[in-house]
Backbone as CSV, one residue per row, in Angstrom:
resi,resn,N_x,N_y,N_z,CA_x,CA_y,CA_z,C_x,C_y,C_z
1,MET,13.147,5.676,12.503,11.871,5.750,12.454,12.294,6.689,14.080
2,HIS,11.712,7.328,14.671,11.989,7.954,15.846,10.447,8.073,16.669
3,TYR,10.666,7.697,17.364,9.244,7.947,18.262,9.236,8.724,19.717
4,GLN,8.737,9.767,19.801,8.578,10.760,21.192,7.317,10.537,22.157
5,VAL,7.770,9.919,23.134,5.897,9.664,24.102,5.552,11.088,24.650
6,ASP,4.807,11.775,24.904,4.692,12.294,25.738,3.156,11.778,27.003
7,ARG,3.741,12.329,27.955,2.591,11.788,28.929,1.927,12.761,29.590
8,ILE,1.020,12.893,29.055,-0.255,13.983,28.665,-1.278,14.158,30.165
9,ARG,-1.620,12.744,30.478,-2.419,12.597,31.849,-1.875,11.503,32.662
10,ASP,-2.195,11.930,34.029,-2.243,10.574,34.682,-3.388,10.403,35.858
11,GLY,-4.441,9.891,35.915,-5.567,10.391,36.531,-5.761,9.289,37.589
12,ASN,-6.281,8.999,38.605,-6.898,7.778,39.087,-7.626,6.560,38.479
13,SER,-8.127,6.854,37.405,-8.869,5.783,36.778,-7.837,5.856,35.438
14,PHE,-7.871,6.946,34.907,-7.400,6.895,33.337,-5.938,7.873,33.211
15,SER,-5.061,7.505,32.336,-3.793,8.386,31.625,-3.735,7.869,30.561
16,VAL,-3.182,9.390,29.537,-3.085,9.046,28.187,-1.897,9.395,27.616
17,ARG,-1.645,8.919,26.746,0.319,9.462,25.932,-0.094,9.628,24.591
18,ARG,0.289,10.843,24.189,0.298,11.225,22.873,1.838,10.757,22.647
19,VAL,1.847,9.988,21.028,3.409,9.392,20.784,3.350,9.865,18.828
20,THR,4.183,10.303,18.848,4.866,11.462,17.605,5.971,10.283,16.739
21,ALA,5.690,9.718,15.939,6.529,8.705,14.744,7.093,10.022,13.882
22,SER,8.276,9.999,13.849,8.531,11.070,12.485,9.618,10.085,11.931
23,GLN,9.990,10.586,10.898,11.347,10.209,9.758,11.903,10.610,9.158
24,HIS,12.795,10.682,9.018,14.031,12.704,8.676,13.773,13.461,9.013
25,GLY,13.073,13.388,10.214,12.696,15.060,10.392,11.227,15.300,11.016
26,LYS,10.701,14.597,9.919,9.027,15.470,9.891,8.221,14.081,10.652
27,ALA,7.145,14.710,11.011,6.228,13.726,11.530,5.466,12.754,10.733
28,ILE,4.921,11.687,10.557,4.100,10.859,9.862,3.108,10.197,10.492
29,LEU,2.810,10.241,11.884,2.049,9.639,12.534,1.364,10.153,14.330
30,ILE,0.729,10.624,14.401,0.038,10.740,15.807,-0.393,9.783,16.727
31,LEU,-0.353,9.589,17.510,-1.457,8.573,18.779,-1.751,9.021,19.212
32,SER,-2.651,9.005,19.775,-2.964,9.506,21.407,-3.949,8.470,21.840
33,ALA,-3.187,7.557,22.390,-3.792,6.565,23.727,-4.062,6.855,24.947
34,SER,-5.514,5.919,25.020,-6.424,6.380,26.943,-6.204,4.797,26.983
35,PHE,-5.737,4.970,28.624,-5.752,3.735,29.247,-6.547,3.933,30.791
36,GLN,-7.335,2.578,30.359,-8.160,2.840,32.015,-8.406,1.663,33.070
37,ALA,-8.127,1.652,34.340,-7.538,0.505,35.473,-9.208,0.340,35.287
38,ASP,-9.136,-1.072,35.139,-10.517,-2.152,35.267,-11.097,-1.868,35.907
39,GLU,-12.576,-1.513,35.664,-13.540,-1.588,37.281,-15.122,-1.642,36.369
40,PRO,-15.751,-2.603,37.253,-17.585,-2.565,36.966,-18.112,-1.343,36.758
41,GLY,-19.162,-1.827,36.359,-19.892,-0.379,35.339,-21.288,-0.972,34.287
42,PHE,-21.857,-0.087,33.988,-23.110,-0.333,33.277,-23.201,-0.930,31.531
43,GLU,-23.586,-2.070,31.135,-23.288,-2.839,30.178,-24.421,-2.982,29.327
44,HIS,-23.856,-2.653,28.203,-24.859,-2.977,26.392,-24.159,-3.324,25.767
45,GLN,-24.896,-3.736,24.559,-24.287,-3.953,23.512,-24.784,-4.024,22.141
46,ILE,-24.785,-3.626,20.760,-25.953,-4.082,19.766,-25.699,-6.140,19.333
47,ALA,-26.665,-5.983,18.850,-26.098,-7.687,18.284,-25.615,-8.339,17.705
48,MET,-24.973,-8.499,17.510,-23.876,-9.611,16.223,-25.152,-9.721,15.375
49,PRO,-24.726,-9.292,13.854,-25.995,-9.985,12.804,-25.648,-11.596,12.622
50,ASP,-26.806,-12.056,12.125,-26.643,-13.781,11.725,-26.412,-13.778,10.643
51,VAL,-25.069,-14.427,10.295,-24.379,-14.725,9.022,-23.890,-16.087,9.522
52,PRO,-23.640,-16.196,8.031,-22.217,-17.766,8.138,-21.054,-17.566,8.597
53,PRO,-20.829,-18.983,9.377,-20.089,-19.277,10.030,-18.419,-18.783,8.818
54,PRO,-17.534,-18.897,9.895,-16.118,-18.960,8.927,-16.035,-20.242,8.088
55,ASP,-16.652,-20.963,8.983,-15.794,-22.305,8.294,-16.378,-22.699,6.655
56,ASP,-17.846,-22.177,7.045,-18.227,-22.333,5.912,-18.292,-21.179,4.892
57,LEU,-17.296,-20.017,4.658,-16.696,-19.297,3.915,-15.431,-19.878,3.023
58,GLU,-15.266,-18.925,2.228,-13.922,-19.189,1.304,-12.864,-18.183,1.909
59,PRO,-11.635,-18.518,1.985,-10.442,-16.891,2.001,-10.651,-16.136,1.615
60,PHE,-10.467,-15.088,1.580,-9.781,-13.852,0.722,-8.446,-13.923,0.358
61,GLU,-8.321,-13.985,-0.828,-6.939,-14.064,-1.403,-6.566,-12.831,-2.045
62,MET,-5.895,-11.361,-1.507,-5.898,-10.120,-1.815,-4.399,-10.277,-3.096
63,ALA,-5.073,-9.941,-4.133,-4.029,-10.011,-4.905,-3.265,-8.545,-5.423
64,ARG,-2.466,-8.540,-5.422,-1.648,-7.359,-5.440,-0.844,-7.564,-6.375
65,PRO,-1.443,-6.834,-7.690,-0.267,-6.877,-9.018,1.203,-5.627,-8.898
66,GLN,2.223,-6.854,-9.392,3.695,-5.886,-9.187,3.876,-6.214,-10.995
67,PRO,5.093,-5.206,-10.736,5.379,-5.402,-12.150,5.696,-6.025,-13.131
68,ALA,5.173,-5.576,-14.547,5.162,-6.825,-15.209,6.743,-7.443,-14.979
69,SER,6.635,-8.831,-15.420,8.349,-9.772,-15.687,8.429,-9.839,-17.121
70,ALA,9.803,-10.347,-17.256,10.267,-10.209,-18.616,9.533,-10.464,-19.538
71,THR,8.581,-11.659,-19.104,7.784,-12.652,-19.651,6.675,-11.781,-20.804
72,GLY,6.549,-10.680,-19.961,5.374,-10.069,-20.353,3.787,-9.900,-18.968
73,GLY,4.465,-11.272,-17.928,3.106,-11.811,-17.267,3.576,-10.602,-16.344
74,ARG,2.273,-10.771,-15.270,1.714,-9.800,-14.175,2.359,-10.670,-12.967
75,LYS,3.389,-10.410,-12.133,3.490,-11.551,-11.049,1.782,-11.135,-9.893
76,ILE,1.284,-12.142,-9.078,0.716,-11.642,-8.511,1.099,-12.258,-6.955
77,THR,1.154,-11.620,-5.565,1.164,-11.618,-4.578,0.328,-12.332,-3.322
78,SER,-0.059,-12.987,-2.456,-1.545,-12.897,-2.315,-0.803,-12.833,-0.327
79,GLY,0.536,-13.150,-0.111,0.619,-13.404,1.214,-0.140,-12.467,2.236
80,ARG,-0.506,-12.679,3.561,-0.978,-11.920,4.562,-1.052,-12.686,5.664
81,ALA,-0.567,-11.870,6.640,-0.897,-12.518,7.884,-1.587,-12.537,8.890
82,ILE,-3.133,-11.645,7.611,-4.493,-11.569,8.859,-5.574,-12.622,7.709
83,GLU,-5.919,-13.388,8.205,-6.783,-14.215,7.200,-7.940,-14.177,7.096
84,ILE,-8.534,-13.915,6.238,-10.182,-12.994,5.871,-10.892,-13.817,5.289
85,ARG,-12.070,-13.634,5.527,-13.110,-14.718,5.130,-14.598,-13.620,4.803
86,PRO,-14.897,-13.469,3.513,-15.471,-12.550,3.455,-17.051,-12.516,3.667
87,VAL,-18.341,-12.775,4.314,-19.002,-12.645,4.848,-20.155,-12.293,3.062
88,PRO,-21.235,-13.422,2.569,-21.735,-12.820,0.974,-22.724,-11.531,1.783
89,ALA,-22.490,-10.123,0.709,-23.643,-9.208,0.519,-24.947,-9.488,0.715
90,SER,-25.388,-10.860,0.270,-26.868,-11.638,0.184,-27.317,-11.661,2.009
91,ALA,-26.241,-12.316,3.095,-26.253,-12.347,3.879,-26.384,-11.105,4.923
92,LEU,-25.721,-10.001,4.654,-26.533,-8.625,5.276,-27.453,-8.078,4.764
93,HIS,-27.621,-7.797,3.716,-28.682,-6.916,3.379,-29.221,-7.575,1.657
94,GLY,-29.465,-8.445,1.497,-29.955,-8.951,0.200,-29.401,-8.299,-1.083
95,ALA,-29.166,-9.547,-1.940,-28.256,-9.474,-3.166,-28.945,-8.189,-4.216
96,SER,-30.426,-7.626,-3.483,-30.589,-6.913,-5.094,-30.194,-5.437,-4.205
97,CYS,-29.344,-5.597,-2.689,-29.117,-4.041,-2.573,-27.393,-4.301,-2.437
98,ALA,-26.971,-4.917,-3.323,-25.383,-5.610,-3.087,-24.282,-3.679,-2.987
99,GLY,-24.890,-2.757,-3.599,-23.998,-1.793,-3.525,-24.399,-0.535,-2.026
100,GLU,-25.027,-0.893,-1.636,-25.560,-0.678,0.087,-23.956,-0.589,0.729
101,PRO,-23.659,0.616,1.525,-22.529,0.835,1.758,-22.047,0.281,3.301
102,ILE,-22.726,-1.291,3.576,-22.378,-2.043,4.606,-21.611,-3.592,4.396
103,GLN,-20.759,-4.063,4.797,-20.127,-5.612,4.376,-19.384,-6.118,6.045
104,ALA,-19.208,-7.338,5.726,-18.511,-8.409,7.193,-17.663,-9.040,6.388
105,VAL,-16.733,-8.839,7.440,-15.826,-10.310,6.709,-15.425,-10.761,8.455
106,TRP,-14.740,-12.694,8.405,-14.285,-12.835,9.489,-12.928,-12.766,9.159
107,LEU,-11.888,-12.243,10.357,-10.769,-12.583,10.367,-9.783,-12.706,11.454
108,ARG,-8.893,-13.335,11.378,-8.008,-13.558,12.448,-6.509,-13.689,11.811
109,ALA,-6.057,-13.634,12.931,-4.420,-14.255,12.803,-3.761,-15.390,11.603
110,ALA,-3.007,-15.039,11.218,-2.939,-16.513,10.317,-2.249,-17.477,10.559
111,GLY,-1.807,-17.318,12.238,-1.074,-18.318,13.198,-1.348,-17.738,14.338
112,PRO,-1.069,-18.992,15.737,-1.009,-18.951,17.096,0.232,-17.269,17.376
113,VAL,-0.790,-16.747,18.298,-0.331,-15.269,18.936,-0.497,-15.691,20.324
114,PRO,0.858,-15.861,20.710,1.325,-15.829,22.220,0.901,-14.495,23.119
115,GLY,1.298,-14.432,24.011,1.960,-13.023,24.627,0.199,-12.645,25.441
116,ARG,0.401,-11.184,26.003,-0.600,-10.467,26.803,-1.845,-9.737,26.223
117,PRO,-2.987,-9.281,26.556,-3.624,-8.654,25.949,-3.222,-7.668,24.708
118,ALA,-2.582,-6.762,25.611,-1.983,-5.696,24.889,-1.643,-6.198,23.206
119,LEU,-0.399,-7.177,23.148,-0.168,-7.820,21.952,-1.566,-8.378,20.899
120,HIS,-2.405,-8.607,21.830,-3.759,-8.842,20.556,-4.575,-7.724,19.967
121,ARG,-4.382,-6.462,21.136,-5.240,-5.569,20.292,-4.364,-5.435,19.476
122,GLY,-3.278,-4.827,19.622,-2.164,-4.228,18.816,-2.294,-4.770,17.491
123,LEU,-2.505,-5.899,17.211,-2.706,-6.378,15.915,-4.060,-6.205,15.295
124,LEU,-5.315,-6.009,16.683,-6.581,-6.415,15.903,-6.574,-4.959,15.386
125,ALA,-5.914,-3.758,15.929,-5.694,-2.538,15.740,-5.311,-2.539,14.272
126,TYR,-3.911,-3.208,13.922,-3.498,-3.416,12.416,-4.487,-3.750,11.314
127,ALA,-5.111,-4.909,11.926,-6.049,-5.404,10.817,-7.413,-4.786,10.732
128,SER,-7.803,-3.982,11.562,-8.624,-3.097,11.491,-8.312,-2.401,10.201
129,ASP,-7.564,-1.950,9.828,-7.757,-0.802,8.320,-8.332,-1.803,7.771
130,PHE,-8.282,-3.188,7.163,-8.496,-3.582,6.136,-10.067,-3.363,5.535
131,ALA,-10.128,-3.164,4.502,-11.561,-2.810,4.302,-12.319,-2.087,4.607
132,LEU,-12.108,-1.024,6.033,-13.019,-0.464,6.433,-13.324,0.657,5.379
133,LEU,-12.375,1.333,4.985,-12.804,2.584,4.118,-13.206,2.155,2.499
134,SER,-13.075,0.593,1.971,-13.183,0.608,0.546,-15.096,0.260,1.352
135,THR,-15.862,0.387,2.356,-16.933,0.136,2.448,-17.659,1.638,2.208
136,ALA,-16.936,2.710,2.523,-17.767,4.182,1.813,-17.405,3.730,0.173
137,MET,-16.987,2.748,-0.143,-16.645,3.038,-2.070,-17.821,2.111,-2.619
138,LEU,-18.264,1.400,-1.680,-19.033,0.195,-2.197,-20.692,0.687,-3.210
139,PRO,-21.115,1.920,-2.826,-22.058,2.565,-3.183,-21.499,3.339,-5.248
140,HIS,-20.383,3.628,-5.118,-19.474,4.266,-6.520,-19.109,3.384,-7.323
141,GLY,-19.126,1.958,-6.928,-18.363,0.819,-7.841,-17.139,1.313,-8.229
142,VAL,-16.770,1.799,-7.590,-15.012,1.578,-7.361,-14.022,1.184,-6.369
143,GLY,-12.449,1.090,-6.147,-12.304,0.403,-5.266,-11.102,1.023,-5.237
144,TYR,-10.295,0.248,-4.848,-8.457,0.742,-4.344,-7.612,0.768,-5.613
145,TYR,-8.268,-0.232,-6.198,-7.087,-0.123,-7.758,-8.174,0.034,-8.994
146,THR,-9.057,0.654,-8.894,-9.644,1.662,-10.072,-8.922,2.715,-10.839
147,PRO,-8.196,2.510,-11.916,-7.309,3.484,-12.328,-7.755,4.975,-12.211
148,GLY,-6.942,5.648,-11.582,-7.300,7.207,-11.313,-7.807,7.397,-9.866
149,MET,-7.660,6.270,-8.891,-8.651,6.437,-7.596,-7.405,6.598,-6.254
150,VAL,-7.468,7.403,-5.819,-6.383,7.463,-4.778,-7.292,7.221,-3.239
151,MET,-6.980,6.518,-2.595,-7.033,5.991,-1.367,-6.381,6.271,-0.012
152,ALA,-6.697,6.748,0.848,-5.679,7.145,2.049,-6.576,7.133,3.231
153,SER,-5.968,7.008,4.754,-6.583,6.765,5.475,-6.070,8.501,6.349
154,LEU,-6.860,9.045,6.765,-6.714,10.462,7.457,-6.945,10.354,8.640
155,ASP,-7.484,9.792,9.470,-7.505,9.857,11.075,-8.327,8.358,11.226
156,HIS,-7.824,7.341,12.488,-8.846,6.198,12.442,-8.679,6.311,13.789
157,ALA,-9.730,5.511,14.982,-9.783,5.745,15.688,-10.732,4.539,16.355
158,MET,-10.365,3.885,17.547,-10.434,2.209,18.214,-10.855,2.469,19.449
159,TRP,-11.947,2.012,19.909,-11.636,1.716,21.127,-12.150,-0.092,21.445
160,PHE,-11.649,-0.092,23.069,-11.491,-1.762,23.072,-12.187,-1.826,24.333
161,TYR,-13.422,-3.007,24.647,-14.450,-3.472,25.643,-14.628,-4.140,26.424
162,ARG,-13.919,-5.277,25.662,-13.735,-6.855,26.444,-12.391,-7.487,25.124
163,ASP,-11.830,-8.529,26.468,-10.292,-9.385,25.883,-11.022,-9.636,24.706
164,PHE,-10.221,-10.408,23.896,-10.351,-11.692,22.737,-9.126,-11.804,22.391
165,ARG,-8.885,-12.849,21.410,-7.817,-13.074,20.651,-7.717,-13.216,19.000
166,ILE,-6.924,-12.694,18.779,-6.765,-12.372,17.458,-6.632,-13.586,16.663
167,ASP,-6.138,-14.557,17.332,-5.946,-15.979,16.843,-6.999,-16.779,16.766
168,GLU,-8.079,-16.098,16.917,-9.587,-16.410,17.321,-10.133,-15.881,16.166
169,TRP,-11.473,-16.359,15.812,-12.154,-15.576,14.804,-12.829,-14.347,15.205
170,LEU,-13.011,-13.375,14.528,-13.820,-12.330,15.135,-14.468,-11.478,13.746
171,LEU,-15.532,-11.352,13.985,-16.855,-10.447,12.555,-16.412,-9.287,12.565
172,TYR,-16.208,-8.640,11.323,-15.597,-7.195,11.452,-17.146,-7.061,10.628
173,VAL,-17.956,-5.712,11.529,-19.559,-5.457,10.616,-19.044,-4.133,10.168
174,MET,-19.208,-3.778,8.675,-18.586,-2.411,8.373,-19.940,-1.382,7.970
175,ASP,-19.837,-0.620,7.769,-20.791,0.462,7.473,-20.032,1.756,7.473
176,SER,-20.951,2.441,6.184,-20.328,3.736,5.686,-21.728,4.829,6.016
177,PRO,-21.524,6.141,6.867,-22.593,6.824,6.418,-22.157,7.521,5.700
178,ALA,-21.673,8.062,5.212,-21.533,9.351,4.282,-20.379,9.285,3.727
179,ALA,-20.331,10.099,2.873,-19.033,10.638,1.530,-19.799,11.765,1.042
180,ALA,-18.538,13.049,0.865,-18.193,13.957,0.483,-17.087,14.577,0.696
181,SER,-17.254,15.590,-0.274,-15.707,16.433,-0.522,-14.386,15.558,-0.001
182,ALA,-14.590,14.777,-1.542,-13.347,13.646,-1.269,-13.217,13.344,-0.623
183,ARG,-13.655,12.861,0.908,-13.888,12.245,1.767,-15.014,11.029,2.476
184,GLY,-14.633,10.005,2.926,-15.466,8.848,3.167,-15.291,8.527,4.855
185,LEU,-16.626,8.543,5.154,-16.639,8.076,6.841,-16.920,6.630,6.795
186,ALA,-16.035,5.466,7.303,-16.868,4.205,7.642,-16.412,4.072,9.616
187,ARG,-17.574,3.186,9.495,-17.350,2.497,10.547,-17.402,1.212,11.178
188,GLY,-16.646,0.403,12.598,-16.643,-0.923,12.551,-17.056,-1.578,13.862
189,ASN,-17.715,-2.188,14.071,-17.962,-3.535,14.962,-16.939,-4.692,15.325
190,LEU,-16.749,-5.306,16.234,-15.743,-6.340,16.054,-16.355,-7.424,17.117
191,PHE,-16.805,-8.120,16.570,-17.050,-9.486,17.706,-16.914,-10.952,17.776
192,ARG,-16.418,-11.576,18.893,-15.885,-12.593,18.923,-17.329,-13.715,18.431
193,ARG,-17.283,-14.871,17.918,-17.728,-16.188,17.877,-19.240,-15.914,18.260
194,ASP,-19.083,-16.005,20.069,-19.830,-15.863,20.641,-21.149,-15.006,20.799
195,GLY,-20.862,-13.688,19.810,-21.730,-12.449,20.069,-21.133,-11.440,20.811
196,THR,-20.135,-11.554,21.407,-19.753,-10.419,22.792,-19.202,-9.268,21.269
197,LEU,-19.391,-8.434,21.999,-19.024,-6.898,21.367,-17.776,-6.726,21.877
198,VAL,-16.405,-6.513,21.272,-14.897,-6.696,21.729,-14.440,-5.476,21.434
199,ALA,-14.911,-5.047,20.105,-13.808,-2.934,19.774,-14.849,-2.389,18.938
200,CYS,-14.684,-1.383,18.898,-15.605,-0.358,17.761,-14.622,0.169,17.070
201,VAL,-15.067,0.624,16.002,-13.777,1.671,15.163,-14.574,2.598,13.924
202,ALA,-13.360,4.025,13.900,-14.196,4.913,13.132,-12.739,5.233,12.062
203,GLN,-13.488,5.610,11.331,-12.105,6.302,10.439,-12.780,7.417,8.955
204,GLU,-11.634,8.108,9.527,-12.122,9.083,7.719,-10.876,8.695,6.941
205,GLY,-11.332,8.726,5.260,-10.006,8.483,4.654,-10.259,9.362,3.501
206,LEU,-9.433,9.235,2.395,-9.550,10.297,1.233,-9.866,9.015,0.380
207,MET,-10.776,9.885,-0.314,-11.649,9.032,-1.795,-11.494,10.151,-3.112
208,ARG,-10.790,10.516,-3.501,-10.398,11.128,-4.664,-9.964,10.422,-6.190
209,MET,-10.656,10.775,-7.172,-10.946,10.562,-8.611,-9.839,11.148,-9.307
210,THR,-8.494,10.796,-9.724,-7.695,11.663,-10.029,-8.148,11.361,-11.955
211,ALA,-8.478,10.864,-12.500,-8.584,10.500,-13.535,-10.009,10.799,-14.118
């Protein structure tokens, strides 16, 4: 993997870098990152939903089907660096509306994470991809493992507003305002347990049924 970093802008308050990741001579990822010097300003946020705390919920185990073994069985693996506890649909919009494109999960790193805030933000950026696009699938009754379903992230944007720790519980509330032309749009807000909004996310992804 080769990374090329371009200095796009250096201002008094903001700076911008572009990172191009290449493999075998072809660009596979382009990242645009904006950095801001700490400064005071106006503050407001939306409220965190009133949902059950993570201690009252069951862990989510992601079952990943593997090739059949010699005995004819299917091996399942579920190891994860991020611990996830889904919030029941009824806690968000009522059991009768389970197909609505909205869902929430509690998440945190599976173990202690040392380091500066930049490391915690990087790990949250990684974790924020989980479940986001699947929110746009909820009204259609399909998912990642549905036969013939092709899903992929087309772009992913994230904005950080306050400090947090990735090894402490964060509530990830997601919704999808639209899907069309084999694409779905999903948005997310991440809250600390005390209700403080720390980051916002948006993603457009491919949602294509091939069979």
